[in-house]
KETOR-102401 format. One record per residue (C-alpha): y, z, x. Coordinates in Angstrom, 3 decimals. Example, Ala and Ser with C-alpha at 12.3 -4.5 7.8 and 13.67 -1.06 7.14 Angstrom:
! residues 2
@yy -4.500&zz 7.800&xx 12.300
@yy -1.060&zz 7.140&xx 13.670
***
This chain:
! residues 169
@yy 9.659&zz 3.472&xx 16.178
@yy 10.504&zz 6.063&xx 18.819
@yy 8.434&zz 8.996&xx 19.965
@yy 10.189&zz 12.085&xx 21.282
@yy 8.197&zz 14.904&xx 22.855
@yy 11.073&zz 17.212&xx 23.830
@yy 11.315&zz 15.799&xx 27.358
@yy 11.421&zz 12.030&xx 26.963
@yy 12.045&zz 9.434&xx 24.295
@yy 10.254&zz 6.111&xx 24.365
@yy 9.702&zz 3.184&xx 22.072
@yy 6.147&zz 2.688&xx 20.841
@yy 6.472&zz -1.083&xx 20.531
@yy 5.241&zz -1.170&xx 16.930
@yy 6.741&zz -0.686&xx 13.504
@yy 4.658&zz 1.508&xx 11.171
@yy 4.216&zz 0.392&xx 7.564
@yy 1.967&zz 1.273&xx 4.638
@yy 1.113&zz -0.471&xx 1.389
@yy -0.799&zz 0.405&xx -1.751
@yy -3.205&zz -1.526&xx -3.947
@yy -3.378&zz -0.420&xx -7.588
@yy -6.160&zz -1.955&xx -9.689
@yy -6.283&zz -1.476&xx -13.462
@yy -8.304&zz -3.330&xx -16.100
@yy -9.547&zz -5.801&xx -13.487
@yy -6.075&zz -6.762&xx -12.235
@yy -4.108&zz -5.837&xx -9.095
@yy -0.372&zz -5.122&xx -9.096
@yy 1.716&zz -7.097&xx -6.586
@yy 5.464&zz -7.429&xx -6.082
@yy 7.398&zz -10.581&xx -5.184
@yy 9.207&zz -9.476&xx -2.026
@yy 12.747&zz -10.790&xx -1.500
@yy 12.629&zz -11.073&xx 2.314
@yy 9.166&zz -12.651&xx 2.498
@yy 9.588&zz -14.685&xx -0.734
@yy 5.883&zz -14.020&xx -1.366
@yy 3.691&zz -11.781&xx -3.507
@yy 2.629&zz -8.683&xx -1.555
@yy 1.420&zz -5.155&xx -2.307
@yy 4.201&zz -2.573&xx -2.700
@yy 4.893&zz -0.964&xx 0.661
@yy 7.265&zz -0.402&xx 3.532
@yy 8.217&zz 1.557&xx 6.633
@yy 7.464&zz 5.177&xx 7.465
@yy 10.351&zz 7.592&xx 7.303
@yy 10.646&zz 10.683&xx 9.528
@yy 8.236&zz 13.444&xx 8.544
@yy 6.031&zz 11.264&xx 6.322
@yy 2.324&zz 10.727&xx 6.660
@yy 0.969&zz 7.222&xx 6.208
@yy -0.350&zz 7.999&xx 2.722
@yy 2.970&zz 9.596&xx 1.715
@yy 4.757&zz 6.421&xx 2.778
@yy 2.471&zz 4.249&xx 0.631
@yy 3.089&zz 6.515&xx -2.381
@yy 6.888&zz 6.627&xx -1.882
@yy 7.197&zz 2.886&xx -1.353
@yy 5.025&zz 2.177&xx -4.385
@yy 7.346&zz 4.293&xx -6.561
@yy 10.478&zz 2.729&xx -5.057
@yy 9.303&zz -0.838&xx -5.658
@yy 7.508&zz -0.447&xx -9.016
@yy 8.773&zz 2.800&xx -10.559
@yy 5.160&zz 4.006&xx -10.890
@yy 3.997&zz 7.472&xx -9.869
@yy 0.802&zz 7.138&xx -7.854
@yy -1.374&zz 8.993&xx -5.392
@yy -3.338&zz 7.582&xx -2.473
@yy -7.124&zz 7.506&xx -2.819
@yy -9.133&zz 7.997&xx 0.355
@yy -11.568&zz 5.218&xx 1.146
@yy -13.866&zz 7.778&xx 2.802
@yy -15.428&zz 11.019&xx 1.565
@yy -13.971&zz 14.335&xx 2.685
@yy -15.607&zz 15.540&xx 5.886
@yy -13.871&zz 18.910&xx 6.248
@yy -12.067&zz 20.892&xx 3.536
@yy -8.391&zz 21.743&xx 3.914
@yy -7.636&zz 25.052&xx 5.574
@yy -4.583&zz 26.691&xx 7.105
@yy -5.129&zz 24.726&xx 10.359
@yy -5.592&zz 21.199&xx 9.001
@yy -5.056&zz 19.207&xx 5.815
@yy -7.158&zz 16.061&xx 5.342
@yy -5.208&zz 12.876&xx 4.643
@yy -6.423&zz 9.908&xx 2.586
@yy -8.061&zz 7.227&xx 4.729
@yy -6.793&zz 3.638&xx 4.287
@yy -9.293&zz 0.946&xx 3.352
@yy -7.849&zz -1.490&xx 5.899
@yy -5.533&zz -1.424&xx 8.935
@yy -4.112&zz -4.301&xx 10.966
@yy -1.260&zz -5.332&xx 13.254
@yy 0.933&zz -7.959&xx 11.616
@yy 3.268&zz -10.343&xx 13.370
@yy 4.229&zz -12.876&xx 10.694
@yy 7.540&zz -11.861&xx 9.098
@yy 8.188&zz -8.988&xx 11.539
@yy 10.474&zz -9.160&xx 14.621
@yy 8.407&zz -6.292&xx 16.136
@yy 4.662&zz -6.204&xx 15.364
@yy 3.848&zz -3.862&xx 12.477
@yy 0.850&zz -1.563&xx 12.325
@yy 0.091&zz -1.604&xx 8.596
@yy -2.249&zz 0.723&xx 6.740
@yy -3.472&zz -0.280&xx 3.285
@yy -4.399&zz 2.381&xx 0.754
@yy -5.957&zz 2.308&xx -2.658
@yy -3.638&zz 4.099&xx -5.084
@yy -4.023&zz 5.305&xx -8.670
@yy -1.511&zz 6.471&xx -11.208
@yy -0.918&zz 10.187&xx -11.513
@yy -2.525&zz 11.801&xx -14.573
@yy -0.453&zz 11.321&xx -17.717
@yy 1.454&zz 8.265&xx -16.409
@yy -1.004&zz 5.492&xx -17.360
@yy 1.287&zz 4.030&xx -20.036
@yy 4.424&zz 4.038&xx -17.855
@yy 5.911&zz 0.556&xx -17.600
@yy 6.392&zz -1.169&xx -14.252
@yy 10.073&zz -1.345&xx -13.290
@yy 10.617&zz -3.575&xx -10.261
@yy 13.312&zz -2.453&xx -7.802
@yy 15.387&zz -5.623&xx -7.676
@yy 17.107&zz -4.722&xx -4.372
@yy 13.838&zz -5.422&xx -2.532
@yy 11.626&zz -7.330&xx -4.961
@yy 12.180&zz -10.118&xx -7.481
@yy 9.533&zz -8.790&xx -9.819
@yy 6.097&zz -7.278&xx -10.223
@yy 3.020&zz -8.728&xx -11.906
@yy -0.685&zz -8.114&xx -12.440
@yy -3.181&zz -10.629&xx -11.017
@yy -6.914&zz -11.080&xx -11.624
@yy -9.478&zz -12.678&xx -9.329
@yy -8.865&zz -16.028&xx -11.006
@yy -5.134&zz -15.859&xx -10.110
@yy -5.282&zz -14.877&xx -6.435
@yy -5.788&zz -18.355&xx -4.945
@yy -2.828&zz -19.769&xx -6.884
@yy -0.088&zz -17.328&xx -5.924
@yy 2.404&zz -17.752&xx -3.089
@yy 1.315&zz -15.115&xx -0.572
@yy -0.093&zz -14.544&xx 2.897
@yy -3.791&zz -15.294&xx 3.510
@yy -4.286&zz -11.649&xx 4.466
@yy -2.852&zz -10.452&xx 1.115
@yy -5.183&zz -12.865&xx -0.686
@yy -8.185&zz -11.357&xx 1.151
@yy -7.115&zz -7.743&xx 0.626
@yy -6.248&zz -8.263&xx -3.054
@yy -9.652&zz -9.853&xx -3.650
@yy -11.352&zz -6.992&xx -1.777
@yy -9.395&zz -4.356&xx -3.724
@yy -10.256&zz -6.007&xx -7.047
@yy -13.975&zz -5.927&xx -6.233
@yy -14.197&zz -2.600&xx -4.357
@yy -11.602&zz -0.323&xx -5.943
@yy -12.928&zz 3.283&xx -5.872
@yy -12.628&zz 3.676&xx -9.663
@yy -15.485&zz 1.376&xx -10.695
@yy -14.365&zz 1.093&xx -14.349
@yy -11.066&zz -0.536&xx -13.191
@yy -12.617&zz -3.193&xx -10.915
@yy -12.679&zz -6.893&xx -11.670
@yy -15.978&zz -8.344&xx -12.830
@yy -17.389&zz -10.427&xx -9.991
***
């Protein structure tokens, strides 16, 4: 990732990525990523002009076919005006090194389907993922994934902002 301020261009030393966790009926949606050969949340790299939340939403659609929106993990502090537009706040952020040649700053968002799309079927994008599947709390320990994904999936299942969709603990 490069930053250009009109005078200089320099590398930031990190890759910026975002992922989304969708929880419905007590299950979380994960994709089986081709490069990692593991189950992970849908996500990927920022593209020019995107916010972090916009990246999570775009990547989710690309990898699953689902239309979603990011849900902020924090309440609104200041309403939008013509000077500033609040962005959804991720529920977790870390720097990842495993599977990345350059460390990746990854932001994890809760996402929910857009109104009127609840019955849309998941359609995995086979160029990047081998498939998509729903997992409950009882499944998380048995899937091939990173320890961090296991922790975040469990957390999302228990703490998803839409209480009626959470897993029973």
